[in-house]
N, C-alpha and C positions, 0 to 999 in steps of 0.2 A: 156620033154626036146627035144626029137627027133621030136615031133610034131611041136614045135616052130621053130626048125631048118628047117624043110621041108616047113613051112609056109613062112619063109624068102625067100626061093628060088622059090617056086611054088604058094604061096598064092596071095591074092589080093593086089595090090599096092595102092588102093583107090585114083585113079586119077580123077574120075568123080563123082561129088556130086550134090545133089538136092539143091534147094534154101533153105537157113536157115529157119527153122520153130520154132516158139516160142509157148510154151505150155501156155494156159491161166490159170489163178488162179482158183483153185478149181478142176482142172482135174488131175487125177493121172498121175504122170510123169514117163517116162521110165528111165533107168539107165543113158543114155546120157544126157537127159534133166535135170536130177537132179543136174548136175554140174553147169550149167549156166542158165537153163531155155530155152535154144535154142539149137537145134541140126540140123545136116545135115545127109543125108543118102547116102551111097556109091551106085551109080547106077549099079555097076557091081556085088557086092556081097550082098547088102542090109544091111550092118552093119551101125548102128546109132552111130554117133560120136558127142561129145559136141562141140559147136561153140560159140565163144565169139564175139559179135557185136562190142565191143569197139576196139579190136585188129584186127577184121575181119579175123580171122583164127581159125582153129580147135585147141582145147586145150586138154591137157591130163586130165585124171580124178584122178590125184594124190591128196591125202588128203590135202596137204598144199595149192594147187591151189583151191580146193573146199572151204576151209576156207577163202582164200583171196577174192574170188568172193562173198561169203556170206557177208563178212564184207563190201565190196564195195556196195552191194545192200542195206544193212542196212543204210549205210551212205547217199546214194542217196535218200532213202525213207524219211529220216528225214528232 
């Protein structure tokens, strides 16, 4: 709890990002890429964050969002 509070005030704000990177099929995905298949990296701290090409923004890794993206990917593949 105290660590999260200190992170809010002194942690990274994630203002600068790399270009979005998409992981190819058959390659082991990291945690951020597991959500949408695409991720960006914070250039200040190195944290990988999931990215959605359709909305063109960083998305959260919540379970309901993960299910929504997987359903959309299945729908587009058909």
